[in-house]
C-alpha positions as CSV (number, residue, x, y, z in Angstrom):
1,M,24.5,195.8,-17.6
2,A,28.2,195.2,-17.0
3,K,29.4,191.6,-16.3
4,A,30.9,190.7,-12.9
5,L,34.5,191.7,-12.4
6,E,37.0,189.0,-13.0
7,A,39.9,188.2,-10.6
8,E,43.3,187.5,-12.0
9,I,46.0,186.2,-9.7
10,P,49.6,187.1,-10.7
11,N,51.7,184.0,-11.5
12,G,54.3,183.0,-9.0
13,T,53.4,185.6,-6.4
14,N,51.4,185.8,-3.2
15,A,49.9,189.1,-4.2
16,A,46.2,189.7,-3.9
17,P,44.1,189.0,-7.0
18,V,44.0,191.8,-9.5
19,I,40.3,192.6,-10.3
20,R,39.8,193.2,-14.0
21,I,36.8,194.5,-15.9
22,P,35.8,192.3,-18.9
23,K,36.4,193.9,-22.3
24,D,32.7,193.6,-23.3
25,S,31.8,195.6,-20.2
26,L,34.2,198.4,-21.2
27,V,32.8,198.4,-24.7
28,A,29.3,198.7,-23.3
29,W,30.2,201.6,-21.0
30,K,32.0,203.5,-23.8
31,T,29.1,203.0,-26.2
32,E,26.7,204.2,-23.6
33,L,28.7,207.3,-22.7
34,S,29.1,208.1,-26.4
35,E,25.4,208.7,-26.7
36,W,24.0,212.2,-26.1
37,A,22.6,212.4,-22.5
38,A,21.3,215.2,-20.3
39,S,24.2,216.6,-18.3
40,E,22.9,215.6,-14.9
41,V,22.0,212.1,-16.1
42,F,25.5,211.7,-17.6
43,R,27.1,212.8,-14.4
44,T,25.1,210.4,-12.3
45,R,25.9,207.5,-14.6
46,I,29.7,208.1,-14.7
47,D,29.7,208.4,-10.9
48,Q,27.9,205.1,-10.6
49,I,30.4,203.4,-12.9
50,A,33.4,204.9,-11.1
51,R,32.1,203.9,-7.7
52,S,31.7,200.3,-8.9
53,I,35.4,199.9,-9.8
54,P,38.0,199.1,-7.2
55,R,40.7,201.8,-7.0
56,G,43.5,199.4,-7.9
57,T,41.6,198.4,-11.0
58,F,40.7,201.9,-12.0
59,F,44.4,203.0,-12.1
60,R,46.1,199.8,-13.1
61,Q,43.9,198.3,-15.9
62,G,44.5,199.6,-19.3
63,G,41.7,200.9,-21.5
64,L,40.0,203.0,-18.8
65,A,41.1,206.5,-19.8
66,F,37.7,207.1,-21.4
67,L,36.2,207.0,-17.9
68,R,38.5,209.7,-16.7
69,D,37.5,211.7,-19.8
70,A,33.8,211.1,-19.0
71,W,34.3,212.3,-15.4
72,I,35.9,215.5,-16.7
73,A,33.2,215.9,-19.3
74,S,30.5,215.5,-16.7
75,R,31.9,218.3,-14.5
76,V,32.5,220.7,-17.4
77,A,29.0,220.0,-18.7
78,C,27.3,220.7,-15.4
79,A,29.5,223.7,-14.5
80,L,28.6,225.3,-17.9
81,Q,25.0,224.4,-17.5
82,S,25.0,222.5,-20.7
83,D,21.9,220.7,-22.0
84,M,23.6,217.5,-23.3
85,V,27.0,215.8,-23.2
86,R,28.7,212.8,-24.7
87,L,32.1,211.2,-25.3
88,V,33.4,211.4,-28.9
89,T,34.2,208.1,-30.6
90,S,37.0,209.5,-32.8
91,P,40.5,209.7,-31.4
92,R,40.3,213.5,-30.9
93,P,38.7,215.5,-29.3
94,D,37.4,213.6,-26.2
95,F,33.9,215.0,-25.6
96,E,31.2,217.4,-26.7
97,I,28.6,219.4,-24.9
98,Q,25.5,221.2,-26.2
99,V,24.7,224.7,-24.9
100,D,21.6,226.5,-26.3
101,G,21.8,224.5,-29.5
102,Q,25.5,225.0,-30.0
103,T,27.9,222.1,-29.9
104,L,31.3,222.7,-28.2
105,Q,34.2,220.3,-28.4
106,F,36.8,219.5,-25.7
107,E,40.0,217.7,-25.3
108,A,40.4,216.4,-21.7
109,T,43.5,215.7,-19.7
110,E,44.6,215.4,-16.1
111,A,47.6,217.1,-14.4
112,D,49.1,215.2,-11.4
113,M,52.5,214.6,-9.7
114,E,55.0,212.9,-12.0
115,G,55.3,209.2,-11.2
116,R,52.3,209.1,-8.9
117,R,51.0,205.5,-8.8
118,R,47.4,205.8,-7.6
119,G,46.8,202.1,-8.2
120,D,49.1,201.5,-5.2
121,E,47.1,203.8,-3.0
122,P,44.6,201.8,-0.8
123,D,40.9,201.9,-0.9
124,D,40.1,203.7,2.4
125,P,36.6,204.7,3.2
126,H,37.7,206.5,6.3
127,P,39.3,210.0,6.3
128,R,43.0,210.0,7.3
129,M,45.2,212.9,8.5
130,D,46.7,214.9,5.7
131,P,49.5,217.1,7.1
132,V,49.6,220.7,5.9
133,E,53.1,220.0,4.4
134,N,51.4,217.6,2.0
135,W,49.1,220.3,0.8
136,R,52.0,222.6,0.0
137,R,53.9,219.7,-1.7
138,R,51.0,219.1,-4.0
139,F,50.5,222.8,-4.7
140,E,54.2,223.2,-5.6
141,A,53.8,220.3,-8.0
142,I,51.2,222.2,-10.1
143,P,53.4,224.2,-12.4
144,A,55.4,221.2,-13.6
145,A,52.3,219.0,-13.9
146,L,50.6,221.6,-16.1
147,D,53.7,222.0,-18.2
148,R,53.8,218.3,-18.9
149,V,50.2,217.8,-20.0
150,V,50.2,221.0,-22.1
151,S,53.4,220.0,-23.8
152,R,51.9,216.6,-24.7
153,K,48.7,218.1,-26.1
154,L,50.6,220.6,-28.2
155,K,52.2,217.8,-30.1
156,K,48.8,216.5,-31.4
157,E,46.5,217.8,-34.1
158,Y,42.9,218.8,-33.4
159,P,39.9,219.9,-35.5
160,P,39.3,223.7,-35.5
161,G,37.5,225.1,-32.5
162,V,38.4,222.5,-29.9
163,S,38.9,223.7,-26.3
164,L,41.2,222.1,-23.7
165,A,39.9,221.1,-20.2
166,I,42.6,220.2,-17.6
167,Y,41.7,218.5,-14.4
168,V,44.4,219.5,-11.8
169,N,44.3,216.5,-9.4
170,L,46.4,218.3,-6.8
171,G,44.0,219.5,-4.1
172,C,45.0,221.8,-1.3
173,Y,41.7,222.2,0.5
174,G,41.4,225.8,-0.8
175,A,44.4,227.0,1.0
176,F,46.3,228.5,-1.9
177,I,43.6,229.7,-4.3
178,E,44.8,233.3,-4.7
179,E,48.4,232.2,-5.0
180,G,47.4,229.4,-7.4
181,L,45.3,231.2,-10.0
182,P,48.2,233.1,-11.6
183,I,50.1,229.8,-11.8
184,L,47.2,228.2,-13.6
185,R,47.1,231.0,-16.1
186,D,50.9,231.2,-16.7
187,H,51.4,227.5,-17.1
188,T,48.5,227.0,-19.5
189,A,49.5,230.0,-21.7
190,A,51.3,227.8,-24.2
191,A,48.0,226.2,-25.1
192,R,46.2,229.4,-26.0
193,A,47.4,229.3,-29.6
194,K,46.3,225.7,-30.2
195,F,42.9,225.6,-28.5
196,K,39.8,227.9,-28.8
197,S,39.6,228.1,-25.0
198,V,41.5,226.7,-22.1
199,F,39.8,225.6,-18.9
200,V,41.1,224.2,-15.7
201,L,39.2,222.2,-13.0
202,W,40.8,222.8,-9.7
203,E,39.6,222.9,-6.1
204,G,35.9,222.4,-7.0
205,Y,35.7,225.1,-9.7
206,L,36.0,225.3,-13.4
207,Y,38.1,228.2,-14.6
208,K,38.2,229.6,-18.1
209,L,41.7,231.2,-18.4
210,W,42.2,231.7,-22.1
211,E,39.8,232.3,-25.0
212,E,40.7,232.9,-28.7
213,G,44.3,233.5,-27.6
214,N,43.5,236.1,-25.0
215,P,43.4,236.0,-21.2
216,R,40.0,235.5,-19.8
217,F,38.8,234.8,-16.3
218,E,35.5,233.1,-15.6
219,K,34.7,230.5,-13.0
220,W,31.9,228.1,-12.2
221,Q,31.5,225.7,-9.4
222,Y,31.4,222.0,-10.4
223,V,31.3,220.3,-7.0
224,D,28.1,218.6,-6.1
225,P,27.1,217.9,-2.5
226,D,27.2,214.2,-3.3
227,D,30.9,214.5,-4.0
228,F,31.7,215.0,-0.3
């Protein structure tokens, strides 16, 4: 069980305390998530952990990237109806799943607006108005966001057979799906030579866009009713 969160008050400021997760709690979580687990069990567990962390902590404290990777892993594993899933303890790739006795390896990453500071966004349990122009603004940010993360991944070396899973955190409430799918394909094309397959999670679906260097289109829903 993780220890209680620790509060740290910035020196010389009147700012609210910054809640920090103790290092031994992070180590315990990472160790736990690096063990093979049934996909639904893994998904439930990472959701429990994520809900226990204040938003400001999740996006400000260093050393939490493995939780984002675990969240992506949980959605990929459930969408592909895998049997088991775990994080990988080596630097690359990020996670593995087992499907019908076969182990598949994935590198995980997130595409978002450049310079977005989610740690500054408030914890707000109540829905707020989101004007349509914001939907379009997020949608139009997708090409550059994909280009950035793909470019970074292409600079690294991976074992043979690793696939890439990109979570596009630029939701548009399903308004631009038909317009968006060609954009997802075109702006992930550079990754097709580096990775066995290229997947994108966007608007509640997992899309396979490239496989063995060739275009491919398959989709699976990854949204769970509990996500709403």
